[in-house]
N, C-alpha and C positions, 0 to 999 in steps of 0.2 A: 504494500500500500504506500509506504513512504517513497518507494522508487518512482511511482506514478506522479507523485507531487514534485519530486526533484527533477524528473525528466518528462515534462508534459509532451504529448504528441504534437507534431507539427499541425498548425491550424487551430490549436486550442485557444480559447479566449483567455490568454494570460499575457500581460504586457511584456513579460520577460522574453517571449519569442519574437517580439516585434523587431523589424529591421530599423525602425525609427521610434524608439520608446518615448523620447521627449515629445516628438510630434504627436504621437498617439495619446499621451497623457494630457497635453494641452487641448487636443481635439475633444477628448471625452470631458475634460474640465469645462470647456465652453458649452458643450452640449448639456451638461448636468447643472451648471451654475444658474442658467436662466430659469430652469425648472425649480431649483431650490429657492431662488429669490421670489418667484411667483408663489410658491407654496408656503414659505415660512416668513416672508417679508412682513406680514401683518403682526407677527409675534414680537417684532422689534420696534415697529413704528406703525402708527395708524394713518400715515400719510400715503394715500393711494398714488398721488402724483410721483412721489419719490420712488416707490416700488415700480411704477410704470416706466419711469425714465431709466432706472437701473436695469430693468429687464430688457428694455429696448436696446440699450447700449450693449448688453451681453449678447443679445440676438444678433446685433450688427457685427460684433467681434466674431461670433460663431460663423456668420455668413462669410465674412472676409477670410477667416482662417480656413474654412472648408474650400472655398473657391481658389485661393491663392497658395495655400501651403499644404494642408492635409490631403486634398485631392491629388496633388502632384506627388507628394512624397509617399503616401500610403498605397495608392492604387495607380499612379502614373497617368492621371487624367487632368486635362485642363480645358477651359473653354472661355470664349469671350464673344462679344457681339460687335460686328463691324458694320459701318454705314458707308454705302457707296456715295461719295461726294457728288457725283454727277446726277444720280437719280433720287437720292435720299432714301433708297431702300436699305433695310437692315437685314442682316442674316447672321445666323449663329455659326461660329467656327469651333469645331470640336477636334481635340487632339488627344492621342494616347501615346504613351511611350512605345518605342519600337521594341519588338520582342527581345532582341539581343542587347538592348541598351540597359536593361534593368532586370534583376531577378525578382520574380513575384514572391511575395511572402503571404502565405495563406492566412496567417494570424492578422496581419494588417488589413487584408482584404475583408475578412469576416467582421472585424471590429468596425471598419468604415461603413460597410453596407448595413450591418445590423443597427448601428447607431443612427445612420441616416434615416432609416425607415421605422425604427422603433419609437423614436421621440415623437413623431406626429401622432402616433396612437395615444401616447400619454397626454398630449395637448388636446386631442379630441375628447378624451375622458374628462379633462379639466373643463372643457367647454360644456360638456353635458352636466357636470357638477354645478357650474355657474348658472346654468338654466334651471336646474332643479332647486338650487338655493336662492333663485331670483336675484342673483348678483350680475345683472346684465352688463354693467360697466366693464367687468372683466372680459367680456367677449371681444371688446376692442383689442385687447392685448393678444388674445388667442387668434384673432383675425390677422393681426400683424405678423404673428409667428407663421401662420399658414401662407401668407404672402412670401415671407423669407424662404420657407420650406420649398414652395413650388418653384421659386427662382433658383434654388440650389439643386434640388433633386432632378428636375427635368434635364438640365444640361449635363449633370454627372451621369445620369442614366443614358442620355443620348451619346455621350462620349464612350461609355462602356459598351453600348450596343454596337456602335460603329467600329470600335476596336475589335470586338469579337467577330464581326462580319468580315473584317479584313484579314483575319488569321486563317 
């Protein structure tokens, strides 16, 4: 039994197997911190505006970190939007790392995709609780989260699908 704890299987959800443990810890920290402030902020202050602003700032940091750092380092994906100056049309540009340029780490990949799609489930549950408890003002914060999630998940999923198609 102790041997399994000392030598976890590749792809296990343990940060020790990560190729980029600091990136992974910050990624999970940003993902969890906004939920914790939302859930427990009223225990420390009764100021809704303060909790709202702190949560929004943490969500913004999470968005930036996923798009610019964690997506690249953990799963080798990046994306951006380009506007054609002549026509004004915008289009998404998706990139994934070349197969030979990086080694895939199953632990990093599992943590990234699990955290990316598990957190919205928790936010939806919080939205339902806000409705049940008749705390409709909190729905604005959940709505802001859903906007950030859709702006992050769609391009990351698009980059991943395009990279799998090209292999």
